[in-house]
N, C-alpha and C positions, 0 to 999 in steps of 0.2 A: 504494500500500500504506500501511498505518497507520504511524505514527511509532514506530520501534523503541525510542525513549528514553522512551516513555510510562510503562512499568512496568519495574522492575528485578526480579531474581530473588532469592527468599529462599534461605536455606541449605538448606531441605528441597527446593526446586526444583532447586538445583544438584546435589544428590545424586540426585534422581529422573532428571534428564536427563544424567547423567554420560557415558553412552555417546554422546550427541549432541555433548557439549562437546568431546570429543577428536577429533571429525571436523573437519578443516580447513574443509570446505565449510559447516559449521554453526557450531561454536564458540559462544562467549558471545554475540556480536552476533547470530548467526543464531537462537539460542534466544530472545533478546529480540524478534526479529522475529516469531517464532512466537507468543510471548505477546501481542504487540500486534496480531496479525492477527485479522481478522473473516471467517469463512468460513461460507457458507450452503450447507447440504445440502438439496436439494429432493427429498423423499421419504425416509421412514424404512423402506424396504423392503429387498429383497434386496441392492441396491447401496448404499443409504444406510446400512444397518446396519454393514457392515464399514468403510466409509469413515469414518463418524463415530467408530467405536471407535478407529481408528488415528489420526485427527486429534486426538481427545481425549487419547490416550496420548502423542502426540508433543509436546503442549504448546501447541496452538493456543488462544489465550486466550479467544476468543468464538466459539461455534458456534451458528449459527442453524439451526433445523430446521423444515421445512414438511411437515406431514402432518395429515390429518383423519380417518384411519381408526382402527379398533380392531384389536387383535391377534386373529388367527384361528389356529386349530390348524394350518391348512394353510400358515401362514407359517413355522412353526418349523423346517422342514428347511433353510431358507436365511437367515432373518432372525435372525442370531445375537445381536442386541441383547436378544431376548426369551426368557423362560422359559415353561414350561408354566403356571405360576401367573399369568402375565400375560394369558392368553387372556380376551378380553372387555374388557380395559382399553384406554383410549385409548393409541395408540402413543406419543404425545409424553410422556405421563405416565410410562409404563414406561421409555422411552428416556432421559429426563432422570435418573431414578434410577440407571439402569445406568451412564450416562456420568459422573455425579458420583462414583459408586463407583470408576470407573476413574481419575479424576483430580479431586480435590476443588478444584483451582485453576481448574477450567473454569467459564466463565460461559456459560449456555445461554439463548438467546432463542427460545422456541417460538412457532410460528405455526400454531395449530390451525385452519386454514382452507384452503380450496382456493385455489391460486394462479390468479388470473384476470387479465384485461386491465385490470381496475380497480385491483388492488392490487400487481401484479408490479413495476412500476417503483419504487414507494415502498419495497417490501421489498428488492429487489435492490440498489438504490443505497446501502443501509446497510452493505453488505459489500464486502470486497476481492476475494474469489474465490468463484465459484459452482461447486458440484459437482452436476451434473444426474443424479439417480438415478431419474428418472421412467420409467414403463413404458407411456406412451401418446403418440401423435403430437401431439395438440393442445397438451399441456403442454410437450412437447419443443420445438416451434416457438415457443411462448410464451417459454420460458426463453432460447432462442437470441436472439430479437428483443429481449427485455429486456436481455440482456447487451450486445448490439451498441449499443443506444440509450443505455446507461449507461457503455459503455466497459469492462465487466468481462470478465475471462477466464472461460471456461466449460469446466471439466473434465468431459468427457462420457463416458458409457459406456452400453451397452445389451447385453442378453443374451436369448437364446432357445434353449431346449433344451440343446444342448451347445456352442453357439458364442456369441461375444461380440465386441465392438469397443470401443475406447477411443481418445480423442483429446483435444486441447485446441483449442477454437475461440475465437479472440481476434481480432476484426476489426481491431484496431489494429496487429497484428503478423502476421496471416495470414488464412486463410479462416474463415468462420463455418459453422454447420451447414447453412445454406441454400445455400452454395457447393457443398457435396457433394450435398445432397438438396434440389433446388430446389422440389419438390412432394412431398407425402405420397403414399403408395400408396393405391389405391382402398380404401374401407372394406371390411373383411372379408377382404382379401387376405392380410394378415399376422395370424395368430392371436395373441391375447394369451398371456402365460405361463400364465394359468389354463386356457386352451384347449389350448395346445401343450405345456405342461410346461417345466420347467427343472431341470437337474441342480443340486442344492443347493450344491455347492462352486463352481459357475461364477460366480455373482454375488459370492461371497467373493473369488475371484481378481481379477475386474474391479473390484470396489469398492476393493480394496486398491491396485490400480494407480491408480485415481482419486485416492486419498489421497496416493500418491506424487507424482502430478503437481501436486496442490495444494501440497504441501510445497515442491516445487521452485520453483513460482511465487512463493510467499511468500519463500523464501530467495534467489531470484534465482540459483539454482545449477543446474548440469547443462544438459541439452538437452530442454526440454519437448516434448511431442508436438504442437507447433504445425505445421500443414501436413502432418501424418502421421497416418494411421489404422492402428492396430494391430489385426489380426484374430486371434482366438484360437479354435482348434478343440481342445476338450479330449478328444474321442474319439481323435483322432490325435496329440494333444499337439504341435500345430504352431502356430507364430506366423508371420504374414506382415505385411508393412508396405506400405501404399499411400501414395504421395505425393498430397496434395490441394492444388490451387492455388486461389488467391483468384480468384473469378469477377468480372470487372469489370462484368458485367451482373447481378450478384446483386441481388435485389429489396430487400434490407435493408442490405447493406454495400457495394454496388457504387458506381460513379462517379455514377450517376443513380438513386438508390434510389426505389422506388415505395412502400415500406413505411416510413413515417416516424413512425408511432405504432403502438401495439398494436392488433390487430384481433380479430375474432371467430374464434378458432382452432378451435372445434368446427365452425363452418360451413366454414372453410377446409379442414379435414380430412374434412368430411362425416361427422362422428361426433357421437353424443349426448354431452352432458356427464356427468361422474360423478354417481352417485346421491347423494341427500341424506345417506346414512349414511357416505359416504366410499368405498364400494366402487365400483370402476370398472364402468360399464355394459359389457356384452359388445359387441363390435363388431357394428354393425347389418348386415343383409343388404346385398349390394353394390348392389342396384338399387331400393331403396326399401322400402315397407311390404309386408307379406305377411299373408294371412289367418291368424288365430291362434285357438286355443282355450285356455282356462285349465285348470289341473290339476283344478280342481273339476268342470269340464265333462267332462273325460276320465273322471274317477271315476264321474260320473253315467251316462255312456255305457256304461261297463263293467257297472255295476250293473243297467242296464235290459236289457243283452244286445244293445245296438245292434250292427249289423254294420259293421265298419270294419277297416282294416289299419293296424297300428302299426309304424312303420319306425324303426329305430335307425341313425343315420348316424355314430355314434362309431367310433373305431378299435377293432380287435379286442382290443388290450391293456386297453381300458377296460371291456370287458364283464364280466370277473370281479369288478370292484370293486363295481359296483352295476348293477342291471338291472331293467327292467320286463318281466314275463313275456309270452310269446306275441308277441314282436316279431320282425319280419323284420330280419335284420342285413345292412345294406348300407353300409359305410363311405363317407363323402362322396365321396372320390376315385374310387370305383368305381361311382358311381351311373349315369353315362352308359352303361356297358356292361352294367348290370344292370336296365335299364328293363323287360326282359321278365318280371321277377319280379312286376311290378305291373300292375294293370288300370286303365284310365282310367275304368271304370264304378264303381270302389270309392271309398268315403270313405277318405281316407288321412290319418293323423296322424303327423307326423314329429317325432322328438325327438333331442336330443343332451345334452350336459352342462348347458348354460345357455341354449340357444335361439338361439345365433348361427349355428352351422353348419347346424342344421336349418332356420333361416330362409332361408339361401342355397339349401339343398336344395329347399325348397318353391317358391322362385322358379324354379329350374331345371325342376322338375316341371311347374309351370304353363305355362312357355314350351313344354314338350314336349307339352302337351295334357292334362295331368292336373289338370283344373280343380277337382277336389274335394279337393285336397291342402291340409292346414292345418298350421301350426307349433304345437308345444306350447310356449306361452310360459313361459320360465324353465327349461325342460328338466327333467332328472331331479333337479336340485338343488332346484327349487321343489316337485317331487313329494315329496321327502324332508322338506322344511320344513313342508309344509301337509297332506300326505296320509299319508305313512308315515314317521314319525320313526325307525323302526328301520333304515331304509335308509342305508347309509354315504354321507357327503358327501365329495367330493374336489375 
């Protein structure tokens, strides 16, 4: 950790942190530790937003932020760093303004770039503690391995729909992320939050827990979640704890590691890298490439009066939000038992929200003998962007 004697506290800071100073576990020396600390938050999204807000408010002296996305309207229900007026702005620009408004004593080091195998070690080693707020497996494994190789603790959390998990992975004192998840799941098996949804308050809860773990690590106080995975179910409002042991055969922190440098994590996870604009590419189909048509081609087919069957594999609760008319509704999970609704002789165009689920559906259909099935690239989102801007995007 950083030297707590590097900076002293001003009169205004003593007043600001008064409720910390009366805590024996914090006190004056603890607050000095916080001011001297350097914390990196990877991702200014649902988890990074509340984590960075509370770390800034708590008096962490230097906060690093990694993100290269822009604020989208669909972020606002959970990314509490941002206001409606920030939509379209770079996240780091809007985040820096908000965080300095929370605490003018804060120093912010922005990294408006994608964290990669080329830059991760250089960035991570500049900080004392890392808070992993990422939402995709390649970056999650990248952050873990960079933390192991630089000896940094990793305050980790992840969320999906109504459930989340939080832990501290620190190879020098316990297990790392790979000790728990040696390999990523197959591509497409775990939907992204964009596909599966997330209750807005859930990342607020988990991100705040991440911030608490970071503060404990900086202060050297309490019992951090090292070797423990806390599971949260907000629908039932239940908390469970699992013990996680260090794996001596772990590929990165075991006794004979095989990962001694950062690797190609997109290839390792079988996923495509993020798009150039910072938005994450939807999970690819599980078994490789599928035949596709563009939204422009679909529009032309409809205008010509071509004969084809349009199949919507989204969930029923998505249909009222936005819809393409005259489509057959078959949620992806029910496709095997509903094959009788489709003919192998028909041209079939399958769509979902963004093209990931429909890609998997097309591959299933082709394996079942529906050779004329094609995926609508980009899904209903791309249709709304390029063909019908009156259609709501979600």
